[in-house]
C-alpha positions as CSV (number, residue, x, y, z in Angstrom):
1,X,0.0,0.0,0.0
2,X,2.9,2.4,0.6
3,X,4.1,1.8,-3.0
4,X,0.7,2.8,-4.3
5,X,0.6,6.0,-2.2
6,X,4.1,7.0,-3.5
7,X,2.8,6.6,-7.1
8,X,-0.2,8.8,-6.5
9,X,2.0,11.4,-4.7
10,X,4.4,11.5,-7.8
11,X,1.5,11.9,-10.2
12,X,0.5,15.5,-9.2
13,X,4.1,16.6,-9.2
14,X,4.6,15.1,-12.7
15,X,1.4,16.8,-13.9
16,X,2.6,20.1,-12.5
17,X,5.9,19.8,-14.3
18,X,4.2,19.0,-17.6
19,X,1.8,21.9,-17.2
20,X,4.6,24.3,-16.7
21,X,6.5,23.0,-19.7
22,X,3.4,23.3,-22.0
23,X,2.5,26.7,-20.6
24,X,6.0,28.0,-21.4
25,X,5.6,26.7,-24.9
26,X,2.2,28.4,-25.4
27,X,3.6,31.7,-24.1
28,X,6.6,31.5,-26.4
29,X,4.3,30.9,-29.4
30,X,2.1,33.9,-28.4
31,X,5.1,36.2,-28.4
32,X,6.1,35.0,-31.9
33,X,2.7,36.1,-33.3
34,X,3.0,39.6,-34.8
35,X,-0.1,41.6,-34.6
36,X,-0.9,43.5,-37.8
37,X,-0.3,47.2,-37.6
38,X,-3.4,49.2,-36.9
39,X,-4.1,52.3,-38.9
40,X,-4.9,55.3,-36.9
41,X,-6.8,58.4,-37.8
42,X,-5.0,61.8,-37.6
43,X,-6.7,65.1,-38.0
44,X,-4.7,67.9,-39.5
45,X,-5.3,71.4,-41.0
46,X,-4.4,71.8,-44.7
47,X,-4.4,74.5,-47.3
48,X,-5.7,73.7,-50.8
49,X,-3.1,74.6,-53.4
50,X,-4.7,73.2,-56.5
51,X,-8.1,71.8,-57.6
52,X,-8.8,69.8,-60.7
53,X,-12.4,69.1,-61.3
54,X,-13.0,65.4,-61.8
55,X,-15.7,63.5,-63.6
56,X,-19.4,64.0,-62.9
57,X,-21.1,60.9,-61.5
58,X,-24.2,59.5,-63.3
59,X,-27.2,61.4,-62.0
60,X,-29.4,58.2,-62.2
61,X,-27.8,56.9,-59.0
62,X,-29.6,58.1,-55.8
63,X,-28.9,58.0,-52.1
64,X,-25.4,58.6,-50.6
65,X,-23.6,58.6,-53.9
66,X,-21.0,61.1,-54.9
67,X,-22.2,63.8,-57.3
68,X,-18.7,64.8,-58.5
69,X,-15.0,64.5,-57.6
70,X,-12.2,67.0,-57.2
71,X,-8.5,66.1,-57.4
72,X,-6.8,68.2,-54.7
73,X,-3.3,69.2,-54.0
74,X,-3.0,70.2,-50.4
75,X,-0.2,71.4,-48.1
76,X,-0.5,70.2,-44.5
77,X,-0.3,73.0,-42.0
78,X,-0.2,71.0,-38.7
79,X,0.7,67.7,-37.2
80,X,3.6,65.3,-38.0
81,X,3.2,65.9,-41.7
82,X,3.4,69.7,-41.5
83,X,4.8,71.2,-44.7
84,X,4.2,68.1,-46.8
85,X,2.1,68.2,-49.9
86,X,-0.5,65.5,-50.7
87,X,-2.7,64.8,-53.7
88,X,-6.0,63.2,-53.0
89,X,-9.4,62.6,-54.5
90,X,-12.2,64.5,-52.8
91,X,-15.7,63.0,-53.4
92,X,-18.4,65.6,-53.1
93,X,-21.7,64.1,-52.0
94,X,-25.0,65.1,-53.7
95,X,-26.9,65.8,-50.5
96,X,-27.6,69.5,-49.9
97,X,-25.7,70.8,-46.9
98,X,-23.2,67.9,-47.0
99,X,-21.1,69.1,-50.0
100,X,-17.7,70.6,-49.2
101,X,-16.7,72.0,-52.5
102,X,-13.2,73.5,-52.1
103,X,-11.2,76.1,-54.1
104,X,-7.5,77.0,-54.1
105,X,-6.6,78.9,-51.0
106,X,-9.3,77.3,-48.8
107,X,-8.1,75.8,-45.5
108,X,-9.7,72.5,-44.7
109,X,-9.6,69.8,-42.0
110,X,-8.2,66.6,-43.3
111,X,-8.7,63.1,-41.8
112,X,-5.5,61.1,-42.5
113,X,-5.2,57.4,-42.2
114,X,-1.7,56.7,-41.0
115,X,0.0,53.3,-40.8
116,X,3.6,53.0,-39.6
117,X,4.2,56.7,-40.2
118,X,2.9,56.7,-43.7
119,X,-0.3,58.2,-45.0
120,X,-2.5,55.4,-46.5
121,X,-5.6,57.5,-47.0
122,X,-7.0,61.0,-46.7
123,X,-10.3,62.8,-47.1
124,X,-11.6,66.3,-46.5
125,X,-13.7,66.4,-43.3
126,X,-14.8,70.0,-43.5
127,X,-13.7,73.6,-44.0
128,X,-11.3,74.9,-41.3
129,X,-13.7,77.4,-39.6
130,X,-11.9,78.2,-36.4
131,X,-10.2,81.4,-37.6
132,X,-13.4,82.8,-39.0
133,X,-15.1,82.0,-35.6
134,X,-12.3,83.8,-33.7
135,X,-12.9,86.9,-35.9
136,X,-16.6,86.8,-35.4
137,X,-16.4,86.5,-31.7
138,X,-13.8,89.3,-31.6
139,X,-16.1,91.7,-33.4
140,X,-19.1,90.8,-31.1
141,X,-17.3,92.0,-28.0
């Protein structure tokens, strides 16, 4: 009976050692897995340098379709990309009040998609209105 008890006493110790070995292997494999880089959105101010009117979209289409496009050359005025120029396609929606039609000299708010320090996408969010609001509030005082 003493021999049987020794075997049962060794069994939990053996299971503990095997568990630790397998846990170490699992953790080592998890560290080897590289997570894909996640794009992040960065908001910057930009000045429109050049506008090329793109093609008109077929008016038969309805809903949230783009009515026309503009090819923009912009110079970023803030953020990590300050001073850099970027060419992007700006889609102008057909909905009244939603269209942001830009002209050279306009300042706009850009949403940039950035992955590993490189711009992977960009779109015009809105006109940069803050300076105009500062002037307006200054005149109201």
